[in-house]
Structures are given as C-alpha cells and as structure tokens.
C-alpha positions in Angstrom: 17.9 40.8 52.1 14.1 40.0 51.8 14.1 41.4 48.5 16.8 39.4 47.2 15.0 36.2 49.0 11.4 36.9 47.4 13.2 37.6 44.0 15.2 34.1 44.1 11.7 32.3 45.4 10.2 34.2 42.3 12.7 32.8 39.7 12.5 29.1 41.2 8.9 29.4 40.8 8.9 30.7 37.2 11.7 28.1 36.3 9.2 25.0 37.9 6.7 26.8 35.9 8.7 26.8 32.8 9.6 23.0 33.1 5.9 21.9 33.6 4.7 23.7 31.0 7.4 22.4 28.8 6.4 18.7 29.7 2.9 19.6 29.0 3.5 20.7 25.4 4.5 19.6 22.2 8.1 19.6 20.9 8.2 20.6 17.5 11.3 21.7 15.3 12.1 21.9 11.6 15.4 21.8 9.7 14.9 25.2 8.5 12.3 27.8 7.8 13.7 28.7 4.0 13.9 26.0 1.5 14.6 25.8 -2.5 13.0 23.1 -4.6 15.0 20.2 -4.1 16.0 20.7 -0.4 14.8 18.6 2.3 12.6 19.6 4.9 13.3 17.6 7.8 10.9 17.8 10.8 11.0 16.2 14.2 8.0 16.1 16.7 8.1 14.6 20.3 5.2 14.0 22.3 4.9 15.7 25.9 6.7 14.2 28.6 3.8 13.6 30.5 1.8 11.7 27.9 5.0 9.5 26.6 3.1 6.7 28.5 -0.6 7.4 28.2 -0.2 8.0 24.5 1.5 4.7 23.7 -0.2 4.7 20.1 -0.7 8.0 18.1 -0.6 9.5 15.1 0.8 12.8 13.8 -0.8 14.4 10.9 1.2 16.9 9.1 -0.7 19.6 7.1 0.9 22.2 4.8 -1.0 25.1 3.7 -0.1 27.5 0.8 -0.9 31.2 2.5 -1.8 32.1 -1.2 -3.4 29.9 -3.1 -4.9 27.9 0.2 -4.0 24.5 -1.3 -3.4 21.8 1.4 -1.0 18.7 1.3 -1.5 16.3 3.9 0.9 13.7 5.4 0.5 11.3 8.3 3.2 9.4 10.6 2.9 6.7 13.5 4.6 7.9 16.7 7.3 5.7 17.4 8.5 5.7 21.0 6.6 9.1 21.3 8.7 11.1 18.6 8.4 11.2 14.8 11.8 11.9 12.8 10.7 12.5 9.0 12.0 14.3 5.9 9.8 15.9 3.1 11.6 16.3 -0.4 10.8 19.6 -1.7 9.6 18.9 -5.3 9.9 20.9 -8.3 6.3 20.9 -8.3 6.0 23.2 -4.9 5.7 26.7 -6.3 7.5 29.5 -4.9 5.4 31.1 -1.7 5.0 31.1 1.9 3.7 28.0 3.6 2.1 27.2 7.1 3.2 23.6 8.4 0.5 22.6 11.0 1.0 19.8 13.2 -1.6 17.7 14.7 -1.3 14.8 17.2 -4.4 12.3 16.8 -4.7 9.4 19.5 -4.5 5.8 18.1 -2.9 4.2 15.3 -4.3 2.9 11.7 -6.9 0.7 12.5 -9.7 -0.6 10.2 -13.3 -0.9 11.3 -15.5 -3.0 9.2 -19.4 -3.8 8.8 -21.5 -6.9 6.7 -24.9 -5.7 7.1 -26.4 -9.1 5.9 -23.6 -11.3 7.3 -25.1 -14.7 8.2 -23.9 -17.5 10.6 -21.8 -18.8 7.9 -20.1 -15.4 7.9 -18.7 -15.4 11.4 -15.1 -15.1 10.0 -14.2 -13.6 6.5 -10.8 -14.0 4.7 -8.9 -11.0 3.6 -5.8 -10.1 1.4 -3.9 -7.3 2.1 -1.4 -6.3 -0.9 1.3 -3.5 -0.5 3.5 -1.9 -2.9 6.3 -3.7 -1.9 4.8 -6.9 -3.7 4.2 -8.5 -0.1 0.9 -9.9 0.5 -0.7 -10.6 3.9 -3.4 -13.4 3.9 -5.3 -13.4 7.3 -9.0 -14.2 8.6 -11.0 -11.7 11.4 -13.8 -12.5 13.5 -17.5 -10.8 12.6 -19.7 -10.4 15.3 -23.6 -11.0 15.3 -24.3 -7.4 14.2 -22.0 -8.1 11.4 -19.4 -5.8 12.6 -15.7 -6.5 12.5 -12.2 -4.4 13.9 -8.9 -5.5 12.4 -5.7 -5.3 14.3 -3.6 -2.1 14.3 -1.7 -1.8 11.0 1.3 0.1 10.1 1.6 0.3 6.4 3.4 3.1 4.0 1.6 4.4 0.9 -1.2 2.4 -0.3 -2.5 -1.2 0.1 -5.4 -3.4 -1.4 -7.5 -5.2 0.9 -9.8 -8.0 -0.7 -12.4 -9.5 1.6 -14.1 -12.9 0.6 -16.1 -15.6 2.5 -14.5 -18.1 4.7 -16.9 -20.8 2.8 -15.9 -21.0 -0.9 -18.5 -20.1 -3.2 -18.6 -19.6 -7.0 -19.1 -15.6 -6.4 -17.9 -13.2 -3.9 -21.2 -11.9 -2.4 -19.8 -9.9 0.3 -20.7 -6.3 0.8 -18.3 -4.9 2.9 -18.2 -1.3 4.2 -15.1 0.2 6.0 -14.3 3.1 8.3 -10.9 4.4 9.1 -10.9 6.8 12.1 -7.5 8.4 11.3 -9.1 9.5 7.7 -12.2 10.9 9.9 -12.8 14.3 11.0 -11.0 14.5 14.5 -10.3 16.6 17.6 -6.6 17.0 17.7 -5.1 16.6 21.1 -2.5 18.7 20.2 -1.5 21.2 17.6 1.6 23.3 16.7 2.4 25.2 13.5 5.5 26.5 12.1 5.8 28.7 9.0 8.3 28.2 6.1 9.1 29.8 2.7 10.0 28.1 -0.6 12.2 29.9 -3.1 14.0 32.9 -3.4 11.6 35.5 -2.1 11.2 37.6 1.5 9.5 35.9 4.7 5.9 37.2 4.3 4.5 38.7 7.6 2.3 35.9 8.1 2.0 34.8 12.2 0.3 32.9 14.2 -2.3 35.5 15.0 -3.0 36.2 11.2 -3.1 32.7 10.2 -6.1 31.0 11.3 -5.9 27.1 11.1 -9.0 25.0 10.2 -9.4 21.2 10.1 -11.6 21.9 7.0 -9.8 22.0 3.8 -9.1 25.8 3.1 -9.7 25.1 -1.1 -13.1 23.7 -0.3 -14.2 27.1 1.5 -12.8 29.2 -1.2 -15.3 30.9 -3.7 -14.3 30.7 -7.4 -14.4 33.9 -9.2 -17.2 34.3 -11.7 -16.0 33.5 -15.3 -17.1 31.5 -18.3 -14.9 28.8 -19.6 -15.3 27.5 -23.1 -13.8 23.8 -23.6 -14.2 20.5 -25.4 -16.2 18.3 -22.6 -14.1 15.5 -21.6 -15.0 12.0 -20.8 -15.2 10.3 -17.5 -12.9 8.0 -18.4 -10.2 11.4 -19.5 -11.0 12.8 -16.4 -9.9 9.6 -14.2 -7.0 9.4 -16.2 -5.8 13.1 -15.4 -6.6 12.5 -11.5 -5.0 9.2 -11.2 -2.1 8.3 -13.4 1.4 9.7 -12.8 4.7 9.7 -13.5 5.9 6.9 -16.2 1.8 6.1 -16.4 0.9 9.2 -18.2 2.7 8.2 -21.1 0.7 9.0 -24.0 1.8 5.9 -26.2 0.1 3.3 -24.0 -3.3 1.7 -25.7 -5.8 2.3 -23.5 -9.0 0.8 -22.6 -12.2 2.2 -21.0 -14.2 0.9 -18.4 -16.1 3.8 -17.1 -17.9 5.4 -20.3 -18.1 1.8 -21.8 -19.7 -1.3 -20.5 -17.5 -3.8 -22.8 -14.5 -4.4 -20.2 -17.5 -5.0 -17.4 -19.2 -7.8 -19.7 -15.8 -9.5 -20.2 -15.9 -12.8 -19.0 -12.2 -12.2 -17.3 -9.7 -9.4 -18.0 -7.6 -12.2 -19.7 -10.1 -12.8 -22.2 -10.5 -9.4 -22.9 -7.0 -8.3 -23.4 -6.0 -11.4 -25.7 -9.3 -10.0 -27.7 -7.7 -6.5 -27.8 -4.0 -6.8 -27.7 -2.3 -8.9 -30.5 0.4 -10.8 -29.1 -0.6 -11.2 -25.2 -1.2 -14.8 -24.3 -1.9 -16.1 -21.1 0.1 -19.0 -19.4 -0.1 -20.6 -16.0 3.1 -21.1 -13.6 3.9 -23.7 -11.3 2.0 -22.3 -8.4 -1.0 -22.1 -10.6 -0.8 -18.3 -11.2 -2.4 -16.7 -14.5 0.8 -15.1 -15.8 0.5 -12.5 -19.1 2.9 -12.8 -21.6 3.7 -10.3 -24.4 6.1 -11.7 -27.1 7.2 -14.3 -25.1 8.1 -12.2 -22.2 6.4 -12.2 -18.8 4.5 -8.8 -18.6 4.6 -6.5 -15.6 1.3 -6.1 -14.0 0.3 -2.7 -12.0 -3.0 -2.4 -10.0 -3.7 1.1 -9.3 0.7 2.1 -10.1 1.6 -0.7 -7.6 3.5 -3.7 -9.1 2.1 -7.1 -8.1 3.3 -10.4 -7.8 2.2 -13.0 -10.4 -1.6 -13.9 -9.9 -2.7 -11.4 -7.9 -4.4 -9.3 -10.7 -6.8 -12.5 -10.3 -8.7 -10.9 -7.6 -9.8 -8.0 -9.7 -13.3 -8.5 -11.4 -13.6 -6.8 -15.3 -16.4 -4.6 -13.7 -14.2 -3.2 -10.8 -11.6 -1.7 -13.5 -11.9 2.1 -14.4 -9.1 1.8 -16.8 -6.3 -0.1 -18.2 -3.3 1.1 -19.9 -1.1 -1.5 -22.2 2.7 -0.3 -22.5 4.2 -2.0 -25.4 8.3 -3.4 -24.3 10.4 -1.5 -23.5 8.6 -0.5 -20.2 11.6 0.3 -17.6 9.3 1.5 -14.7 12.5 0.5 -12.2 15.7 -1.4 -11.8 13.6 -4.5 -11.1 11.1 -4.4 -13.9 13.4 -4.8 -16.5 12.4 -3.8 -20.4 9.2 -6.4 -20.9 6.1 -4.7 -21.4 3.3 -3.7 -18.8 0.0 -3.9 -18.1 -1.4 -1.1 -15.8 -4.9 -2.0 -14.2 -6.9 1.2 -12.5 -9.7 0.4 -10.5 -13.2 2.5 -9.9 -12.8 4.6 -6.7 -14.0 7.9 -5.6 -16.4 9.6 -7.8 -16.1 6.9 -10.5 -16.9 3.9 -8.1 -20.0 1.9 -9.2 -22.6 1.9 -6.2 -24.3 -0.9 -7.6 -21.3 -3.0 -7.4 -20.3 -5.5 -4.6 -17.7 -3.9 -2.2 -15.1 -6.2 -1.0 -12.2 -4.8 -2.6 -10.8 -1.4 -1.3 -7.4 0.5 -2.1 -6.5 2.3 1.4 -3.8 4.9 2.2 -1.6 4.1 5.1 1.2 6.2 6.7 3.7 8.5 4.5 7.1 7.2 4.3 9.5 8.4 6.5 11.4 9.7 3.6 8.8 11.0 1.0 8.4 13.7 -1.6 6.4 17.1 -1.1 4.9 17.3 -4.6 
C-alpha cells in the first residue's frame, strides 16, 4: 500500500513539474515539417503563461537557416495578446533542401531612438513625416532634450517606411543631421529561443537535430570562407551593382530609361528632380494640383511615382533632394504595376542607402524596415 502511495505521489509531482515547466517555456508550432514551393508555412508562437503580463510588448524574430548553403532569411512580428500567428508563402526562389526555423523573443516593440548632436534651443522640437507603402502619411513632431536626444513612440508598421525629419522653424534648407537607433535591429540576447526543422522539396529529411545544429545570432554566411578561386569578369559600375541589389519584380524591366546618381554627379547638381527629368525625358511636364502638390505628367497622363518601390501620394516625392537619389528608372506607358496604378507611365526613384550612402550628405531622411506582414512571402 505504501509503495502505491509513493508511486501516486511521484506521479502527481511529475505532473505538477510538467505543468510548471510548460508555463515557463515558449509554445511553438508549424503547420508541417515538409513543404513544396507554393505551399504556405504557417507558424504559431505563444509566450509562456508566466510571462504574458510581464512582457506586454515583445517582438518575435523568425530566422530561417539553409543548413547546406548557410543562407539566412529574417522575419519579425509583434506579439498580439502574447501570441503570433503568421504564414509565409514558400516561393519558387527557395531551393530544395533542409532548413532550421529559429524563433527568438525580444522584449519591446519597434521603437526609434534619435540624436541631433548639434541641436540648439530652436531644435527643442523637430517635425517628421512617416510615409508608408500603402500611400498613407503621418505628420507629427517629437521633443528633443538638452543633449539632442529624442525617443519616438512605439510603432507597428509593416514592410518599410520612409521618415523625413525637418526643423520646426521654417528654413530655406533642411540643416538637420540626425542619427537613429532601432533596438530591434541591433544585436540582442533573446529571452526565449526555440528551433524547428523543415524540408522544402521532395527529398529525404536530413539527419539534422538540435544536437548537430548550432544556432548563432551571427549571420552564418558571414562566417563562411569562400573557396580560393579566380574570377574574370567585366567590372560593373556602382549604379549597376545598386540596381542588382535593390530593384525587384516589375522594376527590373530592362526597357526603362535609367539615370545614374551614384557614378555621375549630374543629377546631384540639378536644381530639382522635376527640372532634371524635364531636361532628360521628352514629353514629361510638371503641373500643380489643387493642393499645391507637384504632379508629373507624361503625354497628358499623370505618372505613378515610386520611392524605393513604394507608390507615393501626389507631391510626396518633393521631400527627396537630387543629391539623395542613387538611381531613377523611367518607364514609358503602360506600366501596369497593380490594379490601382492604371496604365500610365511611372518614375521609380531609388535613394542612396547602405554602402552607397553619401557620408557627406546631411542625414534627415531614412528608409526603415518595420514588421513582416502576417501573410508574407519567403523568397
């Protein structure tokens, strides 16, 4: 009888211990462990019950590693009510192979911290415009402390957005020199981590396991040594390299008329973007609409304007200075980018960024990456 009682006590202890551990661990699940190109990889992640109230603001990073090539894809989502439920369409660009899907939890939402080193008394407040890909703009202001630092309110936006800072006092030229820091983009120590393994394509599941796969916050591609090979190739211009790196989809069309703002200084010296295009593209005219916005027309039709491949509202391109532009691609009609753009011509403006940024140029405009849409593409 004592033996049975001891066994029951042991079972109760093990059950309670299991429940407590479950409450203190990350809940993660995938819709499958085998996918084909075109399938949807659905993922679910829930914070431990014990942390639901403590982590009222948290971000989930999903990093997918190709176990063979070591290439890494990064996605991030905000926790809503302590959980993330998202889907990634496995595109045709994803090669057949085995992958590790890593879940990393970081405390806090997307937040922007800024600094204006030479801020004076007149810069105790600065204005900013936030332009998103869905053609919406937010105009607001932020307070700057005596040290020139400011903190913007938490933001939940998808894909990328353009931020333009300007002095609160009207001036002929935007003199602000702004530096930004976004903690969710910085190296961080995850609060929780979990890894699942999946395969893409009709292949056997590789014998990878949690023991043989070593996750690292450092990008695996950067730690790989390239083989000792000699490559003979025609040297590409910086503008060509930029185009390969930053253009995608419809915008890769080789029929577009392209203007280089990296290797050539002709664009940077232009008094305005409109003046430059009128000199270079026959048929383009500039008009002003009822809201005093500058509008480009080509053969009488209003052109669609894109900045870094995001469709802009009328006049929003006026925040771009010629010296900020890396590349312009002008597409003759029809440019049927989507159901809403019609068949007019299009002007795609690409800003200097990354290694192509001009370090001597005043920094008051930024293109920032936000959260991944809950229904996105893995490509």
